[in-house]
N, C-alpha and C positions, 0 to 999 in steps of 0.2 A: 830399203826396209825389208823387202822380201828376202834378200840375200842374208840380212842379219838374223831374220827369224827362220831361215832355211825353209822357206815356203816354195815349192815348185809352182810355177806360174804358166798359164796358157792364155794367150791373147786371142780375142775374137772381135771382128770389126762389124758384125751385123747381129741382129737379134736372133736369127735362126742359128748362126754359128755359136753364139753364146749359149743358147738353150741346149744345143747338142753337146758342147764341151762340158756343160754342167751335169748333163745326164749320163754321159759316157764313162764317167769315173766317179770315185768317191770324193765329193767336193765339200770342203769345209767353209769356204767363203767365196762369194762373188762380189766384185767391186765394179760398179757401173760409173763411167765418167763420160763427160761430154757437155757441150754448151747448148745443144738443141733440146728443148723440153720434150718435144714429140718423140725424138729418138730415145732419150733416156726412159721415158714412160713405156715405150714399146719394148725395150730390152728388159725392163723390170717385169712386165707382164709375161713375156715369153720365158724368162728364166724361172719365174715363180711357178709357172705351169710345169716346168721340167724338173725342179728340185726343191727340197725343203731346206737346203743349206742356208746359212746366214747370208744376207744380201744387204750390201751397203751402197748408197749413192753418194759420190763425191763429185759435185758438179756445180758449175756457175748458174744456178737456178734461183728464181724468186722464191720467197717463202711459201707462196701459194703452190708453186710447182713441186717444191719439196714435200708439201703435205699430200699432193696427189701421188707422188712416188710412194710415200708411206702407205697410203690407202690402197695402192695397187699391189703391195706385198713387200716393199722394202722394210728392213728391220732398223735401218739407220740412214738418215739423210743429212749430209754435211755440206757446207758451202766449200767451193774451191778456194785454194789459197791458204789453207790451214798450214801452220808450221809443221814440218815433217814429224817432229817428236810427238806433238799432240795427236796428229792423225794416226800415228803408230799405236798409241795407247788406246784410242777408240777402237781400232780394228782388232787389236790383240784381245781386248775385253770382249768384243763381239764373238770372236772365234772361241775364246775360253768358255763363254756362257753357252754357246751352241754345243760344244763338246761335252759339257756337263749335263745337258738336258736330253741329248739323243746320241746314241752310239752309232758311228758311221758304218760299222760292219753289219748292222741289222739290215736285212733285205725284205723279209716277209713278216707280216703280222697275221696270225691265224687263230680263229676261234671256231672250233668244229669244222664245218665244211666251208666257212667263209675265210678267204685268203686275200690279203692286199699285197701286191708286189710293189714295194716302194721305189725300186729303180725304174720299172716300166710304167709305174703309176696306173696299174690295172687292178681290177677287182674280179674275183670269181667265186661262185658258189659251187663247190665240187668241180665238175668239168664244164659248167656253164658260165661263160663270161657275163659279168654284170656291167652294163654301160652306164657310167655315172657322169653327170655334169661336173665341171671343176668345183663348184660349190659343194655338191653332194659328196664328192671325193674328199675334200678337205674336212667336211663335217664328220664323215665316218672315220677318217684318219684321226681326228682330234679325240673322238669318243673312244676309239680303240686304244689310243695311247694312254688313256686314263680309265682303264676298266674298273668296274665295280665302284665307281665314284659318282655321287650325285652332283652333277655339274650345273651351276646356275646358268640360266639362259643368258644373262648379261655377260658372263665369262665366255660362253660359246660364241656369242655375237662378236665380242672383242677379238677372239682368236681366229675365227673362221671368216668373218666378214671384214676383219681389220678395222672395226669401227667402234667408237665409244658412244655413238648416238643410239643408245640402247632402245629407247621407246620407239624410234622410227623403224627398227629392224625386227621387232617381235613377230609380226605377221610373216615376214620373209623367213624367219627361222622356223616357224610352225609349218609353213608350206614345204620348206626343204626337208624337214624331218618326216613329214607325211609322205612325200614322194620317195624318200630314201627307204622308208619302211615298206612301201608298196613294192619296190624293186627287190628288196632283200627277202621279203616274206617272213617265214617263221623258222626257228631252229628245229632240231630233232625232237625237242621236248614240247613243241607247239607254242612256245613263248616267242614274242618278237625279239629281234636282235637289239632293238633300242627301246628302252622302257621310260615312260613318263614318270617323273617324281613330282608329286603334287606340291605346289608352292615353291618348288626349287627350279627344276628344269628337266634334264634328261640324263640317262645313264646307259652305258653299255654293260649289261649285267653278267655276261659270260666271261670266263677266263680267256686271256689273250697270251699266246705264245709268240716269242720272237725268235726268228731264225736268220742265219747267214745265207750265203748264196747256194747252199746245198740242201735247201728245205724240201725240194721236190724229189720225186723218185728219179733214180739215175736212168739214163738212156744209153743205147748202144750195148755193146757186149759187156756183160758183168765179169770182171776179172778180179782175182784175188791179188793181194800184195806181192806174193811170190811171182806170179805171172808178170805183173807190171815190172818188177825188178829185173826179171830176165829180159824183157823187151828193152829196158833202159840200158842194160849192160851190152846188149847186142848193138844198139845204136852207137854207144860209145866206142865199141870196137870198129864199127864201120867208119865212123868219123876219123878214127886214128889211122886206118890203113888204106882208105880209098881216096881218090881225088875228090875235091870238094863238090863238083857238079853231081857226081854219082852218089856221094854221101848225102847231099841235100835231098836228092830224089828219094833215097831210101828213107830218110827221116819223114818226108811228107807221106809216103805210102804207109809207113809204120804208124804214124799218128792217126791217119784216117782209119786204118784197120783196127787199131786198138780202141779208139774212142767211139767208133760208130758214126763218125762224121761223114758228110757227103762230099766235101771238097777241101783241099788244103793247098797252101802255097808258102814258099819262102821267097821274100823279096828284099832287095837292098836299095838304099838311097845313095845315088851318086850326086855330084854337084848340080846336076840338072834334072835327072829323071828318077822315077821309081822303076826298077828293073826286076823282072822275074828271074829267079834262079832255079826254081823247081815248082811244079804244080801237078795236081791230079784232081779230076772230078768236075772241072769247070765246064760250062756250056761252050760250044764252039763260038757262039756270038760274042761271048766274053773274051775268049782268046783273040779273036779277030780284032775286036775293038782295042785291046791292050797291046797288040803287036806294034813294036816300035818305041814303046816307052810312054810313061805318063809324066808330064812336067811336074816338078815340085813347086806347087803354088797354092795360094788361096785356102779354101776351107778344108781341103784334104789334110793340110798340116795340122789343123786343130784336132781332127778326129782320129788321126792315126799316128803320124810321126812324133807327136809330142807326148804320146802315152808312154809313161816311164815304168808302168807296172802291168802285169797281165790283166786284161780287161774283157769281161763278158758282155756282149751286146745281144739282148734277146729279141730286138725288133729292128732290123736293119732298114725297114721302110722309112724310118725317120731320116736316114742318110741319103735317100734317093734324090732329094732336091739338091744335094751338095755334090754328088758323084754320079756320073753317067755309068761307071762300072758297077756301082751298087744297084743302080736302077735296073741294069740288065740282070744281075743276080736275083733281085727280088722278083722280076718278071718271070724267071725260071723256077720260082717256088722256094728260093732260099730265104730263110727267116732270121737266122742268128749267126753271130760270129763269136769266136774266141781268139783274142789277139795276144801274142807274147812278144814283147819288144826284144830285139837282139842288140846288145850293147857292147861297144868296144871302147875301153878307156873312159867310160862314163858318158859316151856319146851314142846316139841312136844310129846303128848301122843299117837296120831294117827291121823285119819282123817275120814271125811265124804266124800264119793265120789259118784257122780252121773254120769252115762254114757248114751249116746244117740247115736242112729244110724243116726242122722242128723248132718250136719256140721254147721247148722245155730246157731249162738250164742244164749244162753239163754237170755230171756228178763231181763233187770236190776231188775225188781220187783221180778223175780224168784231167781236171784242170791242173792238179799238182803234177801229173805225169807230163802234160804239155809244157809246163813251166820248167820241169827238169830237162826236157829235151832242148828247150830254148837256151837254158844255161850251158849245156854241153856244146851246143852250136856256137855260142858266143866265144868259146875258147878256140875255135878252129876257123874263124871267118877270115877270108882273104881280103885284100884291099878292095873296097867297094868300087873304086874307079877302074879296076881291072875287070870287073864283071861285065859280061855282055850276054844277053839272053834273047830268046825268041819273042818275048812278050813283056808286059809290065802289069803290075797289080796295083790298084788303088782302092783301098778299103779292105 
């Protein structure tokens, strides 16, 4: 079915891996399968905390366990053993509905100083982070997605608490709104960010702007398009005229210097290992740990090798449980990655990875620049099996 619909697929065997895979990329649909009710419920809860993408459960569960999965955040719960054609129609309809109601390229919601980062699931008032519980986050998100609308309390409970038991949740809704108001305070005009509508429910009264991944100010060196073009042309010339190891190192150095990143690497995937081709800026502890190669296995495949498009990760600490290399990087103050896959014949050869000690997203011009460098690299890559390097990179 996925081949027929031309859906790229990533498999994950644990709740942590599934949550990471869903949050590391623009995800349209998550399907949870299994026969253990506890496992299915744990995955649903973990994934729902990581993404607002459509979530379907297709599992051999009792009707009561399917209801629990729906209450935990699943959008659809189907029994196992459905005819493939019927299952396909269910999932296609779910993806279609999700794409009509929320555009995946949106990353930030902003109203004055209040900003929600949908990818990182974080909230900030100006430069001050606002720490919200999962329920408070979902409540604010729902209200900001429907600005200047008087939303009935029953609808808020249904969408935020995933419950139709309206009367039993009224007090919970009032308490959540009160706590959220206390954390947000008031806007520049002195009015609260959330307004009570007598006899109806609540409203987010301010205008809400939607942004892609370039909503924040750029970091690093500010360069005009002409300067960027000159750097790209210089890299293209080096790739054409110099041996690959030397050209790869030139690419890494140029990317770091141009974007203002703190560390960069080009790595490839052999049949057994992830091998470093060029690097700069990494701590010595990282180099020592990676020396000798990193086996291609487990969770690493989910969060790096399967990424088929440039991906920006603003908080690598979520990866630390899955990768010792990332744990080392995080311990040395690195916070974010930008990853560009290197493809040969439609297959992943390896990747170009930029690391930064800042959580602020890279400017769109910089991510476009890195993607262009990755595209040029992909045209000059040698056979991965012939590559040997002093270290390996995972993450």
